C-alpha positions in Angstrom: -2.0 -3.9 1.1 -3.5 -4.3 -2.4 -0.2 -6.7 -3.2 -1.0 -8.9 -0.3 -4.6 -9.0 -1.2 -3.9 -10.1 -4.6 -1.4 -12.8 -3.3 -3.8 -14.3 -1.2 -6.6 -14.6 -3.6 -4.0 -16.1 -6.0 -2.9 -18.5 -3.4 -6.5 -19.4 -3.0 -7.3 -20.0 -6.6 -4.1 -22.3 -6.8 -5.2 -24.4 -4.4 -3.0 -23.0 -1.5 -5.8 -22.4 1.1 -3.8 -22.5 4.1 -1.0 -20.0 3.0 -4.0 -18.0 1.5 -5.8 -18.2 5.1 -2.6 -17.3 6.7 -2.3 -14.3 4.5 -5.7 -13.2 5.0 -5.4 -13.7 9.2 -2.1 -11.0 8.7 -4.2 -8.7 6.9 -7.2 -9.0 9.5 -5.0 -8.1 12.3 -4.0 -5.1 10.5 -7.6 -4.0 9.5 -10.1 -5.7 11.9 -12.8 -3.4 10.7 -12.4 -4.3 7.2 -15.3 -6.9 6.2 -13.9 -7.6 2.7 -10.8 -8.7 4.4 -13.1 -11.2 6.9 -15.1 -12.3 3.8 -12.3 -13.3 1.7 -10.9 -15.4 5.0 -14.3 -17.1 5.0 -13.9 -18.0 1.0 -10.5 -19.6 1.7 -12.0 -21.6 4.5 -15.0 -22.6 2.3 -12.6 -23.6 -0.7 -10.4 -25.6 1.8 -13.5 -27.4 3.2 -13.4 -26.1 6.6 -16.8 -24.6 6.6 -16.8 -24.5 10.6 -14.2 -22.1 10.7 -15.4 -19.8 7.8 -18.6 -19.1 9.5 -17.6 -16.6 12.1 -15.4 -14.7 9.1 -18.6 -14.7 6.8 -20.7 -13.6 9.9 -18.1 -10.6 10.7 -18.0 -9.7 7.2 -21.7 -9.1 7.1 -21.6 -7.3 10.3 -19.1 -5.0 9.2 -20.4 -4.5 5.7 -19.2 -5.1 2.3 -19.8 -3.5 -1.2 -22.8 -4.7 -3.0 -21.1 -7.7 -4.9 -19.5 -9.1 -2.2 -22.2 -8.7 0.1 -24.3 -10.8 -2.2 -21.4 -13.5 -2.3 -21.5 -13.4 1.8 -25.0 -14.1 2.1 -24.7 -16.8 -0.6 -21.5 -18.3 1.3 -22.7 -18.1 4.8 -26.1 -19.7 3.5 -24.2 -22.4 1.8 -21.8 -23.0 4.6 -24.7 -23.2 7.2 -26.3 -26.1 4.7 -23.0 -28.1 4.7 -23.1 -28.3 8.6 -26.7 -29.1 8.6 -27.7 -26.0 10.0 -31.0 -25.7 7.9 -32.8 -23.2 10.1 -29.9 -20.7 10.2 -29.5 -21.0 6.6 -33.0 -20.3 5.6 -32.8 -17.2 7.8 -29.4 -15.7 6.4 -30.7 -16.6 2.7 -34.3 -14.7 3.7 -31.8 -11.9 4.8 -29.9 -11.8 1.5 -32.9 -12.2 -0.8 -34.9 -9.3 1.2 -31.7 -7.3 0.4 -31.4 -8.4 -2.8 -34.6 -9.4 -4.6 -33.1 -9.7 -8.1 -30.5 -12.2 -7.1 -31.3 -15.3 -8.7 -28.3 -17.2 -7.2 -29.7 -16.5 -3.5 -33.1 -17.6 -4.8 -31.7 -21.0 -6.1 -29.6 -21.8 -3.0 -32.8 -20.8 -0.8 -34.9 -23.4 -2.8 -32.3 -25.9 -1.6 -33.0 -25.1 1.9 -36.5 -25.3 1.5 -36.2 -28.9 0.2 -33.9 -29.8 3.1 -37.0 -28.4 5.4 -39.3 -30.5 3.4 -40.9 -27.5 1.9 -40.9 -29.2 -1.6 -43.8 -27.4 -3.2 -42.4 -24.0 -2.2 -38.9 -25.1 -3.6 -39.7 -26.3 -6.8 -42.1 -23.2 -7.2 -38.9 -21.1 -6.7 -36.9 -23.2 -9.1 -39.3 -23.1 -11.8 -39.7 -19.5 -11.5 -36.0 -18.7 -11.6 -36.0 -21.0 -14.6 -38.6 -19.6 -16.2 -37.5 -16.1 -15.8 -33.8 -16.3 -16.5 -33.2 -19.3 -19.0 -32.3 -18.4 -22.3 -32.1 -21.8 -23.7 -33.6 -22.5 -26.9 -35.5 -25.5 -25.8 -36.9 -24.0 -22.6 -37.6 -20.4 -23.9 -40.7 -21.6 -26.0 -42.2 -22.8 -22.8 -41.5 -19.9 -20.6 -45.2 -18.9 -19.9 -46.2 -22.6 -19.4 -43.2 -23.0 -16.8 -44.1 -19.7 -15.1 -47.9 -20.6 -14.9 -47.3 -24.0 -13.7 -44.7 -23.2 -11.2 -47.3 -22.1 -8.8 -49.9 -24.9 -9.6 -47.9 -28.0 -9.4 -50.5 -29.7 -7.2 -53.5 -28.7 -9.3 -55.3 -31.2 -11.7 -57.6 -30.1 -14.2 -60.6 -32.2 -15.4 
């Protein structure tokens, strides 16, 4: 099976999405309880631009379980897919669940800030993004201002007189 998995990944990486999806579906038929296969099939659907078809594979992958790295990727992938479909409330729900499980995953927080924007929660979105930048950036132009960025992230609407 390892060779078939490598082939399906290789097909996706080379833009042969339909062939990759076909391989994943064959593997899923052999091992329907394997969350990794569902996750990879969802990823190939996403890469092809077939987000609606990706959703049930992401959902099943999360239901079946994945290793920590793939679980984080599945939360992010499903959340991002919900955004492209305009399903912002589901996106918010799934990204919140991902952040609850993986509170140190900054990528989940960045994607979460995007859904907050879509839901007109602009202040919270900016706070989250600025906090992520302040906590993770090693850019030489940002680093000297880390303390200020983190301080102002929660005070964007305050005015000092």
